[in-house]
LUMZAMI-303924 format. One record per residue: z, y, x of N, C-alpha, C in turn; residue in one letter. Coordinates in pm, whole numbers. Example, Ala and Ser with C-alpha at 12.3 -4.5 7.8 and 13.67 -1.06 7.14 Angstrom:
REC     nzz     nyy     nxx    cazz    cayy    caxx     czz     cyy     cxx  kemar
REC     780    -569    1319     780    -450    1230     780    -330    1320      a
REC     708    -225    1285     714    -106    1367     787       3    1290      s
//
This chain:
REC     nzz     nyy     nxx    cazz    cayy    caxx     czz     cyy     cxx  kemar
REC    4235   -2913   -1502    4248   -2790   -1424    4117   -2756   -1352      m
REC    4052   -2860   -1298    3926   -2837   -1229    3821   -2786   -1327      i
REC    3820   -2844   -1447    3725   -2799   -1548    3747   -2653   -1583      v
REC    3872   -2611   -1588    3905   -2473   -1620    3852   -2378   -1512      l
REC    3870   -2419   -1385    3818   -2337   -1275    3665   -2329   -1278      w
REC    3601   -2438   -1313    3455   -2438   -1323    3408   -2343   -1432      v
REC    3476   -2351   -1546    3439   -2262   -1656    3463   -2117   -1618      i
REC    3577   -2092   -1550    3608   -1955   -1508    3505   -1905   -1408      l
REC    3461   -1993   -1316    3359   -1954   -1219    3226   -1920   -1286      g
REC    3190   -1999   -1387    3064   -1972   -1459    3073   -1838   -1531      i
REC    3191   -1812   -1592    3209   -1685   -1662    3199   -1567   -1566      v
REC    3259   -1581   -1449    3253   -1474   -1350    3110   -1450   -1303      v
REC    3035   -1557   -1279    2896   -1543   -1236    2812   -1474   -1343      l
REC    2833   -1514   -1468    2759   -1450   -1578    2795   -1303   -1589      l
REC    2923   -1272   -1569    2966   -1133   -1577    2904   -1049   -1465      l
REC    2902   -1106   -1344    2841   -1035   -1231    2690   -1015   -1254      l
REC    2624   -1118   -1307    2482   -1106   -1335    2456    -998   -1441      a
REC    2543    -990   -1541    2527    -888   -1645    2548    -749   -1587      a
REC    2648    -735   -1498    2674    -604   -1436    2555    -561   -1350      i
REC    2503    -654   -1271    2387    -622   -1187    2265    -584   -1271      l
REC    2244    -657   -1380    2131    -627   -1467    2148    -490   -1532      s
REC    2269    -459   -1576    2296    -329   -1637    2273    -216   -1536      y
REC    2326    -233   -1415    2309    -129   -1314    2161    -110   -1278      n
REC    2084    -216   -1278    1942    -203   -1249    1870    -128   -1360      r
REC    1909    -155   -1484    1850     -80   -1596    1879      70   -1582      f
REC    2002     102   -1544    2040     243   -1528    1958     308   -1417      v
REC    1944     238   -1305    1866     292   -1193    1720     313   -1232      s
REC    1664     215   -1303    1523     228   -1344    1505     343   -1442      q
REC    1598     358   -1533    1587     467   -1631    1597     603   -1562      r
REC    1686     616   -1466    1698     742   -1392    1573     770   -1309      n
REC    1515     664   -1253    1392     680   -1175    1277     729   -1264      l
REC    1271     677   -1386    1168     719   -1480    1188     866   -1518      i
REC    1311     905   -1540    1337    1045   -1577    1302    1140   -1463      r
REC    1334    1101   -1340    1299    1184   -1226    1146    1192   -1209      n
REC    1079    1079   -1230     933    1078   -1219     870    1168   -1325      a
REC     925    1167   -1446     872    1253   -1551     900    1399   -1520      w
REC    1014    1428   -1459    1044    1566   -1420     942    1617   -1318      a
REC     897    1529   -1228     794    1569   -1130     662    1600   -1200      n
REC     626    1517   -1299     504    1544   -1376     514    1679   -1447      i
REC     627    1703   -1510     647    1827   -1584     639    1948   -1491      d
REC     692    1935   -1371     686    2045   -1274     542    2078   -1237      t
REC     461    1976   -1212     321    1999   -1176     241    2053   -1294      e
REC     271    2006   -1415     202    2059   -1532     234    2207   -1550      l
REC     360    2244   -1532     398    2385   -1545     330    2469   -1439      r
REC     316    2414   -1320     249    2486   -1212     102    2511   -1249      r
REC      39    2412   -1309    -100    2432   -1352    -109    2536   -1462      r
REC     -16    2532   -1558     -17    2632   -1665      -5    2774   -1607      y
REC      75    2791   -1501      95    2923   -1442     -30    2973   -1369      d
REC    -113    2881   -1321    -233    2921   -1248    -347    2964   -1341      l
REC    -346    2914   -1463    -460    2936   -1552    -482    3082   -1588      i
REC    -379    3163   -1621    -407    3303   -1657    -481    3380   -1546      p
REC    -443    3359   -1420    -513    3426   -1310    -658    3379   -1301      n
REC    -679    3249   -1324    -815    3197   -1320    -899    3257   -1432      l
REC    -843    3266   -1551    -916    3323   -1665    -953    3468   -1638      v
REC    -858    3546   -1585    -885    3686   -1557    -993    3702   -1451      e
REC    -994    3612   -1352   -1096    3618   -1248   -1235    3591   -1305      t
REC   -1245    3487   -1389   -1375    3455   -1450   -1415    3562   -1549      v
REC   -1319    3619   -1619   -1349    3720   -1721   -1412    3844   -1659      k
REC   -1382    3872   -1533   -1442    3988   -1467   -1592    3975   -1448      g
REC   -1646    3850   -1451   -1788    3827   -1434   -1855    3781   -1564      y
REC   -1778    3726   -1656   -1835    3669   -1779   -1750    3709   -1898      a
REC   -1737    3839   -1918   -1651    3888   -2026   -1702    3847   -2163      a
REC   -1832    3817   -2176   -1889    3782   -2306   -1852    3641   -2350      h
REC   -1797    3560   -2261   -1759    3422   -2296   -1622    3421   -2363      e
REC   -1608    3500   -2467   -1478    3516   -2531   -1429    3387   -2595      r
REC   -1520    3311   -2650   -1481    3186   -2718   -1415    3088   -2620      e
REC   -1471    3080   -2500   -1414    2990   -2399   -1274    3035   -2359      v
REC   -1258    3166   -2337   -1127    3218   -2296   -1022    3197   -2405      f
REC   -1063    3217   -2530    -968    3198   -2640    -929    3051   -2653      e
REC   -1026    2962   -2632    -995    2819   -2640    -899    2777   -2530      e
REC    -919    2828   -2409    -828    2796   -2299    -688    2848   -2330      v
REC    -678    2970   -2381    -547    3028   -2413    -477    2949   -2523      a
REC    -554    2911   -2625    -494    2838   -2738    -444    2699   -2696      r
REC    -528    2625   -2625    -489    2490   -2584    -378    2493   -2479      t
REC    -378    2594   -2394    -271    2608   -2295    -137    2632   -2364      r
REC    -138    2720   -2465     -13    2747   -2538      36    2621   -2610      a
REC     -57    2544   -2668     -17    2420   -2736      41    2319   -2638      a
REC     -17    2311   -2517      33    2217   -2417     171    2258   -2367      a
REC     194    2388   -2351     325    2436   -2306     432    2405   -2409      i
REC     399    2421   -2536     496    2399   -2642     521    2251   -2670      q
REC     435    2163   -2620     451    2020   -2645     556    1964   -2549      a
REC     681    1991   -2579     791    1949   -2492     860    1823   -2545      s
REC     786    1741   -2617     846    1621   -2674     832    1502   -2582      g
REC     785    1392   -2638     773    1268   -2562     650    1274   -2471      s
REC     641    1184   -2372     521    1180   -2287     393    1159   -2366      p
REC     399    1079   -2473     280    1057   -2554     235    1186   -2622      a
REC     329    1265   -2673     295    1392   -2735     240    1491   -2634      q
REC     297    1490   -2513     248    1578   -2408     106    1541   -2368      q
REC      80    1411   -2356     -54    1365   -2319    -156    1402   -2426      a
REC    -117    1394   -2553    -207    1429   -2663    -244    1577   -2658      q
REC    -148    1662   -2619    -175    1806   -2608    -255    1838   -2483      a
REC    -245    1754   -2380    -317    1779   -2256    -467    1757   -2271      e
REC    -508    1667   -2361    -649    1636   -2376    -735    1758   -2407      g
REC    -708    1833   -2517    -788    1953   -2546    -780    2059   -2438      p
REC    -664    2070   -2374    -648    2170   -2269    -736    2139   -2148      f
REC    -741    2014   -2107    -825    1974   -1994    -972    1995   -2027      v
REC   -1012    1965   -2151   -1151    1987   -2191   -1185    2136   -2189      q
REC   -1094    2221   -2236   -1119    2365   -2233   -1126    2415   -2089      a
REC   -1044    2361   -2003   -1049    2399   -1863   -1183    2359   -1800      l
REC   -1236    2245   -1841   -1367    2204   -1793   -1476    2301   -1837      g
REC   -1469    2350   -1960   -1567    2448   -2007   -1557    2578   -1928      r
REC   -1434    2616   -1890   -1416    2738   -1812   -1482    2726   -1675      l
REC   -1467    2611   -1611   -1531    2590   -1482   -1683    2582   -1497      f
REC   -1730    2530   -1610   -1874    2525   -1634   -1931    2667   -1646      a
REC   -1856    2758   -1707   -1899    2898   -1714   -1903    2958   -1574      v
REC   -1802    2930   -1495   -1795    2986   -1360   -1913    2940   -1274      a
REC   -1965    2819   -1301   -2076    2767   -1222   -2202    2851   -1237      e
REC   -2211    2930   -1345   -2330    3012   -1367   -2327    3143   -1288      n
REC   -2220    3169   -1214   -2204    3294   -1141   -2173    3266    -995      y
REC   -2276    3255    -912   -2254    3225    -769   -2166    3329    -700      p
REC   -2179    3457    -739   -2097    3560    -677   -1949    3539    -707      q
REC   -1920    3493    -829   -1781    3462    -865   -1728    3347    -780      l
REC   -1808    3241    -768   -1762    3124    -692   -1746    3155    -544      r
REC   -1811    3262    -498   -1802    3297    -356   -1681    3386    -325      a
REC   -1615    3437    -429   -1500    3525    -404   -1381    3445    -351      t
REC   -1303    3511    -267   -1188    3444    -206   -1082    3408    -310      e
REC   -1064    3497    -410    -963    3472    -513    -996    3347    -593      n
REC   -1123    3333    -633   -1163    3216    -712   -1151    3088    -630      f
REC   -1194    3092    -505   -1185    2974    -420   -1040    2931    -398      q
REC    -952    3029    -382    -811    2997    -363    -751    2934    -489      q
REC    -783    2992    -605    -733    2936    -731    -789    2796    -754      l
REC    -916    2775    -723    -977    2644    -742    -912    2541    -650      q
REC    -882    2581    -525    -817    2489    -432    -675    2455    -479      a
REC    -602    2554    -528    -466    2528    -577    -467    2437    -699      e
REC    -564    2459    -789    -575    2374    -907    -613    2231    -868      l
REC    -702    2218    -770    -741    2085    -724    -622    2010    -664      s
REC    -543    2080    -583    -423    2016    -525    -323    1979    -634      n
REC    -310    2066    -733    -218    2038    -843    -264    1916    -923      t
REC    -395    1906    -948    -447    1791   -1021    -421    1661    -944      e
REC    -437    1665    -812    -410    1545    -732    -263    1505    -744      d
REC    -174    1602    -739     -31    1571    -750       5    1520    -890      r
REC     -62    1575    -991     -37    1527   -1128     -77    1381   -1140      i
REC    -195    1346   -1088    -241    1209   -1098    -152    1114   -1018      q
REC    -107    1157    -900     -16    1073    -821     116    1054    -893      t
REC     171    1161    -947     298    1151   -1021     282    1067   -1147      s
REC     167    1078   -1213     144    1000   -1335     140     851   -1304      r
REC      71     813   -1196      66     671   -1160     204     619   -1123      r
REC     281     698   -1049     417     657   -1011     505     641   -1134      f
REC     494     734   -1227     574     727   -1350     536     605   -1433      y
REC     406     584   -1455     361     472   -1538     396     337   -1476      n
REC     392     326   -1344     430     200   -1279     577     169   -1302      n
REC     661     271   -1295     804     250   -1319     832     217   -1466      n
REC     759     281   -1555     774     250   -1698     732     106   -1725      v
REC     625      63   -1662     578     -74   -1682     683    -176   -1637      q
REC     743    -155   -1520     846    -247   -1471     969    -246   -1562      d
REC    1007    -128   -1606    1124    -114   -1692    1102    -182   -1827      y
REC     987    -157   -1889     958    -219   -2019     945    -369   -2008      n
REC     893    -417   -1896     880    -561   -1879    1018    -629   -1875      r
REC    1113    -566   -1809    1248    -623   -1804    1315    -624   -1940      r
REC    1283    -523   -2021    1340    -519   -2155    1290    -635   -2240      i
REC    1169    -680   -2214    1110    -787   -2292    1137    -926   -2235      q
REC    1184    -933   -2111    1201   -1062   -2046    1340   -1121   -2070      q
REC    1345   -1251   -2058    1471   -1325   -2068    1526   -1346   -1926      f
REC    1657   -1326   -1900    1765   -1296   -1996    1802   -1149   -2003      p
REC    1728   -1062   -1927    1765    -920   -1924    1750    -855   -2061      s
REC    1673    -914   -2150    1656    -857   -2283    1788    -849   -2359      m
REC    1880    -941   -2330    2010    -937   -2399    2091    -817   -2353      f
REC    2087    -787   -2224    2157    -668   -2174    2095    -542   -2233      i
REC    1962    -540   -2242    1894    -423   -2298    1935    -400   -2442      a
REC    1942    -507   -2520    1980    -493   -2661    2128    -456   -2674      r
REC    2210    -514   -2588    2353    -490   -2596    2388    -344   -2566      m
REC    2318    -284   -2469    2349    -147   -2427    2241     -48   -2469      f
REC    2155     -87   -2561    2058       2   -2625    1961      65   -2525      n
REC    1912     -16   -2433    1803      29   -2345    1671       6   -2418      f
REC    1600     113   -2447    1476     105   -2523    1355     130   -2433      k
REC    1240      80   -2477    1117      96   -2400    1079     244   -2390      e
REC    1026     280   -2273     981     416   -2248     830     428   -2275      e
REC     786     549   -2302     644     575   -2330     567     602   -2200      e
REC     442     556   -2199     353     586   -2087     297     727   -2104      f
REC     254     784   -1993     186     913   -1996      40     887   -1964      f
REC     -42     879   -2069    -183     844   -2056    -270     953   -2115      e
REC    -351    1016   -2027    -450    1112   -2074    -566    1035   -2138      i
REC    -624    1084   -2249    -734    1011   -2315    -844     974   -2217      p
REC    -899     851   -2235   -1000     799   -2143   -1121     889   -2133      d
REC   -1167     944   -2246   -1288    1026   -2244   -1271    1147   -2154      a
REC   -1150    1206   -2153   -1125    1323   -2070   -1108    1283   -1925      v
REC   -1033    1174   -1901   -1005    1132   -1764   -1132    1085   -1693      r
REC   -1220    1013   -1764   -1340     961   -1701   -1445    1070   -1680      e
REC   -1456    1164   -1774   -1557    1268   -1759   -1518    1368   -1652      a
REC   -1391    1410   -1654   -1346    1508   -1556   -1407    1645   -1583      g
REC   -1402    1731   -1481   -1458    1865   -1493   -1609    1858   -1473      v
REC   -1689    1917   -1563   -1834    1912   -1547   -1879    1974   -1416      p
REC   -1968    1907   -1347   -2025    1957   -1222   -2172    1991   -1249      q
REC   -2211    2117   -1229   -2346    2161   -1260   -2418    2192   -1129      i
REC   -2534    2134   -1111   -2612    2150    -989   -2744    2215   -1022      s
REC   -2780    2320    -947   -2906    2389    -964   -2998    2367    -844      f
REC   -2966    2266    -763   -3045    2240    -644   -3183    2186    -679      a
REC   -3194    2114    -790   -3322    2055    -831   -3407    2161    -898      d
REC   -3532    2173    -858   -3621    2274    -914   -3666    2241   -1055      q
REC   -3645    2119   -1100   -3690    2081   -1234   -3595    2126   -1343      q
REC   -3481    2183   -1307   -3390    2231   -1409   -3248    2190   -1377      g
REC   -3148    2253   -1443   -3009    2220   -1415   -2974    2081   -1463      p
REC   -2889    2015   -1387   -2841    1882   -1424   -2690    1887   -1437      a
REC   -2639    1851   -1553   -2495    1848   -1578   -2446    1705   -1561      v
REC   -2344    1688   -1478   -2294    1555   -1449   -2153    1540   -1501      t
REC   -2130    1437   -1583   -1997    1400   -1629   -1965    1266   -1565      f
REC   -1876    1266   -1469   -1848    1144   -1394   -1960    1118   -1297      g
REC   -2043    1015   -1324   -2154     981   -1234   -2287     979   -1305      t
REC   -2293    1016   -1433   -2419    1009   -1509   -2477    1148   -1526      s
REC   -2591    1182   -1464   -2650    1314   -1480   -2720    1326   -1614      p
REC   -2710    1445   -1672   -2778    1474   -1800   -2865    1595   -1778      v
REC   -2996    1582   -1796   -3088    1691   -1773   -3085    1791   -1887      r
REC   -3131    1913   -1857   -3140    2016   -1959   -3252    1986   -2056      g
REC   -3249    2054   -2169   -3349    2030   -2273   -3485    2076   -2223      a
REC   -3590    2003   -2261   -3725    2039   -2225   -3767    1997   -2088      g
REC   -3682    1927   -2015   -3719    1883   -1881   -3810    1763   -1890      e
REC   -3920    1759   -1814   -4009    1643   -1822   -3943    1519   -1767      p
REC   -3973    1406   -1829   -3918    1279   -1784   -3985    1238   -1655      a
REC   -3919    1158   -1570   -3979    1114   -1445   -4108    1037   -1472      p
REC   -4209    1055   -1382   -4337     987   -1399   -4319     839   -1380      a
REC   -4388     755   -1463   -4372     610   -1449   -4432     562   -1319      p
REC   -4382     451   -1269   -4431     394   -1145   -4575     348   -1164      a
REC   -4662     368   -1062   -4803     327   -1076   -4815     178   -1094      p
REC   -4914     137   -1177   -4936      -5   -1203   -5024     -64   -1094      t
REC   -4986    -173   -1029   -5067    -230    -922   -5199    -282    -977      p
REC   -5310    -274    -898   -5441    -321    -947   -5441    -470    -971      p
REC   -5517    -512   -1073   -5524    -655   -1107   -5610    -727   -1004      a
REC   -5579    -852    -970   -5659    -927    -874   -5797    -957    -933      p
REC   -5903    -969    -847   -6040    -996    -898   -6049   -1131    -963      p
REC   -6128   -1138   -1070   -6144   -1264   -1141   -6240   -1355   -1064      e
REC   -6211   -1485   -1058   -6302   -1577    -989   -6436   -1586   -1062      p
REC   -6542   -1598    -979   -6676   -1610   -1036   -6742   -1478   -1061      g
REC   -6673   -1366   -1034   -6731   -1235   -1057   -6813   -1196    -936      g
REC   -6839   -1063    -927   -6915   -1011    -815   -6841   -1039    -687      a
REC   -6913   -1096    -590   -6847   -1131    -465   -6752   -1243    -486      g
REC   -6789   -1350    -572   -6700   -1456    -612   -6673   -1552    -501      g
REC   -6645   -1677    -540   -6601   -1777    -443   -6713   -1814    -349      s
REC   -6680   -1856    -221   -6782   -1888    -123   -6869   -2002    -173      p
REC   -7001   -1990    -141   -7096   -2094    -178   -7132   -2093    -324      g
REC   -7089   -1992    -395   -7112   -1989    -541   -7240   -1919    -574      g
REC   -7363   -1968    -538   -7488   -1906    -577   -7535   -1954    -710      g
REC   -7664   -1928    -742   -7718   -1974    -870   -7758   -2122    -861      e
REC   -7748   -2190    -972   -7790   -2332    -979   -7940   -2341    -999      f
REC   -8010   -2427    -926   -8156   -2446    -945   -8182   -2578   -1016      s
REC   -8280   -2576   -1100   -8309   -2697   -1176   -8382   -2800   -1097      g
//
């Protein structure tokens, strides 16, 4: 009888552990979905800001038609990419690069950058980018914890039993994330410098920096004004 109660107690404990593990999987999955909804909201907000930004820049640089068309094309592709996070991230790469080219064009027009409309749009886009990055980190951290539990023992059995599958990360390509939006500075009189991240790239035809001067060589012993007492030898 005692053995029966022991077995029954073990079964109850295992059942409770399975229920707790299942409920935790459900909570984590819902948290991931909510986190992705926040990312999607911020992405949509950025998409809505772009047409006004394009029209503002177009008023000063109407001849940059290729840039405007690229922004419009990549924006439309990103909006239509309503699939998995990986597919969305793949569509975001060309769009972010096109947006960088648009800001690079705007840098050539100081009067445009001084307008209140452009400054307001730039500030809103900057705030949106910060929220996107914060939401992306929150989402990826939750996906990492969730996927780790799916692979770990003994929660992996609950995951397989109730078909909890690994979620995808939302990762923007490294080349786009590290480069960011090009920053162009005309403060240097030697020519414009384009900076991607922290590495400046000079314009074509700019002279290279002058080499550091070479220190003078020390005098050779025995020369003019040589060592003390060093006169001529007499026979």
